[in-house]
C-alpha positions in Angstrom: 8.3 -28.1 6.6 7.1 -25.6 9.4 4.2 -25.9 11.2 2.2 -22.7 11.4 -0.6 -21.6 13.9 -2.6 -18.4 14.7 -2.0 -17.3 18.1 -4.8 -16.5 20.4 -6.2 -12.7 20.6 -5.1 -12.5 24.2 -1.3 -13.2 23.3 1.0 -11.4 25.6 2.2 -8.4 23.9 5.5 -8.5 26.0 6.3 -12.2 24.8 5.3 -11.4 21.2 7.6 -8.4 20.9 10.6 -10.2 22.8 10.2 -13.1 20.2 10.6 -10.7 17.4 14.1 -10.0 18.5 15.5 -13.2 17.3 14.9 -12.1 13.7 17.4 -9.7 12.0 14.8 -8.2 9.9 12.5 -7.3 13.3 11.0 -4.0 12.9 8.1 -1.9 14.7 5.6 -2.6 12.0 5.5 -6.0 13.3 5.1 -5.2 16.9 2.2 -6.0 18.9 1.4 -2.2 19.5 1.4 -1.3 15.7 -1.5 -4.0 15.0 -3.4 -2.5 17.6 -2.8 0.8 16.4 -4.3 -0.2 12.8 -7.5 -1.3 14.6 -8.8 2.0 14.3 -8.7 1.9 10.6 -10.7 -1.3 10.6 -7.8 -3.6 10.4 -7.9 -6.9 12.7 -4.6 -8.2 13.7 -3.5 -11.6 13.3 -0.4 -13.1 14.8 1.3 -16.2 13.2 3.9 -18.5 14.2 5.8 -21.3 12.5 7.8 -23.6 14.3 10.4 -26.2 12.9 10.6 -30.0 13.7 12.4 -29.1 17.2 9.7 -26.8 17.9 11.9 -23.7 17.4 10.3 -20.6 16.1 11.3 -20.2 12.4 8.9 -17.5 11.4 6.4 -14.7 12.5 4.2 -12.8 10.9 1.7 -10.2 12.1 -0.9 -9.6 9.4 -3.7 -7.1 9.2 -7.1 -8.6 7.9 -10.0 -6.5 6.3 -12.9 -8.2 5.3 -15.0 -6.6 2.4 -17.8 -9.3 1.7 -18.4 -12.5 3.2 -15.5 -14.5 1.9 -13.5 -11.8 0.5 -10.5 -10.5 2.1 -7.3 -8.7 2.2 -4.5 -9.6 4.5 -1.5 -7.0 4.9 1.9 -7.7 6.3 3.6 -4.5 6.7 7.1 -5.0 7.7 6.7 -8.7 7.5 6.8 -11.7 7.6 10.0 -12.4 9.6 11.9 -15.3 8.9 13.4 -17.1 5.9 11.4 -16.3 2.5 11.2 -20.0 1.8 8.5 -20.5 4.5 6.0 -18.2 2.3 5.2 -21.0 0.1 1.6 -22.4 -1.1 1.3 -24.1 2.2 1.3 -20.8 3.8 -1.1 -19.5 1.3 -3.4 -22.5 2.1 -3.0 -22.1 5.8 -4.0 -18.2 5.7 -7.1 -19.1 3.9 -8.2 -21.7 6.1 -7.4 -20.0 9.3 -9.2 -16.6 8.3 -12.0 -18.5 6.5 -11.5 -16.2 3.4 -12.3 -18.4 0.2 -11.0 -15.3 -2.0 -7.8 -13.7 -0.5 -5.5 -10.9 -1.6 -2.3 -11.1 0.4 0.3 -8.3 0.3 3.7 -8.6 2.1 6.6 -6.3 2.6 9.6 -8.0 4.4 12.4 -5.9 5.8 15.0 -7.6 3.8 17.4 -5.9 1.6 16.4 -6.2 -2.3 19.1 -8.6 -3.9 18.5 -10.6 -7.0 18.9 -13.9 -4.9 16.0 -12.8 -2.4 13.8 -11.2 -5.4 14.2 -14.7 -7.4 13.4 -16.5 -4.1 10.0 -14.8 -3.8 9.3 -15.1 -7.6 9.7 -18.9 -7.5 7.2 -19.0 -4.8 4.9 -17.2 -7.4 5.0 -13.9 -5.6 4.7 -10.6 -7.8 6.5 -7.5 -7.0 3.5 -4.8 -6.6 3.7 -2.3 -9.4 1.2 0.1 -7.3 2.8 0.5 -4.2 2.1 1.9 -0.6 5.6 2.7 0.1 8.6 3.2 -2.1 10.7 0.2 -0.5 13.4 2.8 0.3 14.3 3.8 3.9 17.2 5.5 5.9 18.8 4.3 9.1 21.2 5.9 11.3 22.9 4.9 14.5 22.5 7.2 17.5 24.9 5.1 19.6 27.7 6.5 17.6 29.8 9.2 19.2 28.4 12.9 18.4 31.4 13.8 16.6 31.0 11.1 14.3 27.2 11.6 13.7 28.1 15.5 13.2 30.9 14.4 10.7 28.2 12.7 8.9 26.0 15.7 8.4 25.9 17.3 5.1 27.3 21.0 4.9 23.8 22.5 4.7 22.3 20.4 7.4 25.1 21.2 9.7 25.0 25.0 8.8 20.9 24.9 9.7 21.8 23.1 13.0 24.1 25.8 13.9 21.5 28.4 12.9 19.0 26.7 15.2 21.6 26.8 18.1 21.8 30.7 17.4 17.9 31.1 18.1 15.9 31.4 21.2 15.1 27.5 21.4 14.7 25.2 24.5 14.5 21.5 23.2 13.5 19.1 26.1 12.0 15.6 26.6 8.3 15.5 26.7 7.6 12.6 29.2 3.7 13.3 29.0 2.9 15.3 26.0 -0.3 17.2 25.4 -1.7 15.6 22.6 -3.8 18.7 21.9 -0.9 20.7 21.4 0.7 18.0 19.4 -2.4 17.9 17.0 -2.3 21.7 16.7 1.2 21.6 15.5 0.3 19.1 13.0 -2.7 21.1 11.9 -0.6 24.4 11.6 2.0 22.5 9.1 -0.9 21.0 7.3 -2.8 24.1 6.7 0.8 25.8 5.4 1.4 22.9 3.1 -1.9 22.5 2.0 -2.1 18.8 2.4 -4.5 16.5 4.0 -4.3 15.6 7.8 -2.0 13.1 9.0 -4.1 12.6 12.3 -7.3 13.4 14.0 -7.9 13.6 17.8 -8.7 9.9 18.1 -5.9 8.4 15.8 -3.4 10.7 17.8 -4.4 9.5 21.1 -4.8 5.9 20.1 -1.2 5.9 18.5 0.0 7.1 21.8 -2.0 4.7 23.7 -0.3 1.7 21.8 3.0 2.8 22.3 3.0 5.1 25.3 5.8 3.1 27.3 8.0 3.0 24.2 7.9 6.2 22.8 10.6 9.1 22.9 9.0 12.5 22.4 11.0 16.0 22.2 9.7 19.2 21.9 11.0 22.9 21.0 9.7 26.0 22.6 10.9 29.5 22.8 12.8 29.9 25.7 11.5 33.5 26.2 7.9 32.7 26.1 7.5 29.2 26.3 5.5 28.8 23.0 5.4 25.6 21.4 7.2 25.5 17.9 7.3 21.7 17.0 7.7 18.2 18.1 9.6 14.9 17.0 9.1 11.4 18.3 9.6 7.7 17.7 8.6 4.6 18.9 10.9 2.0 20.1 11.4 -1.8 20.5 14.6 -3.1 21.9 17.4 -1.3 19.9 15.0 -0.3 17.2 13.4 3.1 16.7 11.0 4.4 13.9 10.0 8.0 13.2 6.5 8.4 14.3 6.0 12.2 14.6 7.7 15.3 13.1 6.1 18.6 12.9 6.9 22.1 13.3 4.8 25.4 13.0 5.7 28.4 10.6 7.3 30.0 13.3 9.6 27.0 14.1 10.5 26.6 10.5 12.1 29.9 10.3 14.3 29.2 13.2 15.2 25.8 11.9 13.6 23.8 14.8 13.4 20.6 12.7 17.1 20.3 12.9 17.4 21.0 16.6 14.6 18.7 17.3 15.9 15.6 15.2 19.3 16.3 16.7 17.8 16.1 20.3 16.0 13.3 19.6 19.0 11.3 18.3 20.7 12.0 21.7 17.7 10.5 23.6 17.8 7.7 21.6 21.6 7.4 22.5 20.8 7.2 26.1 18.4 4.6 25.8 21.1 2.4 23.7 19.1 2.6 20.4 21.5 1.5 17.4 19.1 1.3 14.6 16.8 4.5 13.9 14.4 4.1 10.8 13.5 7.4 9.4 10.6 5.8 7.7 10.1 5.3 4.2 11.1 8.2 1.7 10.3 8.7 -1.8 13.4 10.5 -3.8 11.1 11.3 -6.7 7.6 12.4 -5.2 9.0 14.0 -1.7 12.3 15.4 -2.6 12.4 17.7 0.5 11.6 15.3 3.0 14.2 12.9 1.5 16.8 15.5 1.5 16.3 16.5 5.1 16.7 12.9 6.0 19.4 12.0 4.0 21.2 15.4 5.4 21.4 13.4 8.5 24.1 11.1 7.1 21.7 8.2 7.4 22.3 5.4 5.0 19.9 4.5 2.5 18.4 0.7 2.3 16.6 -0.6 -0.4 14.2 -3.1 0.7 12.6 -5.8 -1.1 9.4 -3.8 -1.1 5.8 -5.2 -1.6 5.0 -8.2 -3.2 1.5 -9.6 -3.2 -0.3 -12.9 -4.4 -4.3 -13.1 -4.8 -6.3 -16.1 -5.0 -8.6 -14.1 -7.4 -7.5 -12.2 -10.6 -10.6 -9.9 -10.4 -9.6 -9.2 -6.7 -6.2 -8.3 -7.3 -6.9 -5.8 -9.9 -10.0 -4.1 -7.7 -7.1 -3.7 -5.0 -4.8 -2.1 -7.5 -7.3 0.3 -8.4 -8.2 1.1 -4.8 -4.5 1.6 -3.7 -3.9 3.7 -6.5 -6.7 6.1 -5.4 -5.3 6.5 -2.0 -3.4 9.4 -0.7 -1.7 7.2 1.9 -1.9 3.9 3.3 -4.8 1.5 2.9 
């Protein structure tokens, strides 16, 4: 049986991120930076590690803890744990209760493993239950930026390729933004949100905090009018080793008219290729609830992967039902 331990708060972030790489399903949501970013929303990152008999690391898990009442908490593992599912047994749950000092605990996991009947059966046998009320669809799209440009271009849908050509015929300048002006980034987002009538993705504090957490591991590109220098849109990703995750994507109304979204994403792929990124995660998609975004991302030629999605376990039936209600009411995240 593996030996679980809680790592100290001052754990070296580079060491943590480097150790993630040994697991095939490592991802940005389990990075040190993501845990630090979620602090802004009231989550307390806890980083756990399990070792085998020979003291080798067999499992890693970054959990985000939120305490609601004395002894009552929620522990969320976005993108994790990493490692074999068999390690997520009753001993693991008991360890989490003891180490977090929460007698009543709701646990939600989201391992980045492909959804197969074998994997699902393994979790079910350990008394995990697939979440009916979800924070994400369990579907992601991946593309490999390291492929030659011709292969990537051949993978585009006819409509996507046509719109990319349209953007090339416009007066656009696409450049990498080494030190982005976050006020301008926020302004682009607010323009898009107002146009679509949707709630804000970021405020000043949250976008600054996100950038600070990933500053040295972000690729940002911007699109401006060549004639005036006016900013039309941005796109950005966070990176770890050979993996990247979509973080920012927004264009204003003027940018939409000249297909800036297509030029931006194509330029971002090229920047990722320069940095040897081979796995670009376009983020969670929902073909039913957000068809437009899904079609844009799918049109890039990205491959769809259906992950195991979210599973949960609770030491209290009442707490589980309360969390179901809370999650159902939330527009995004929790």
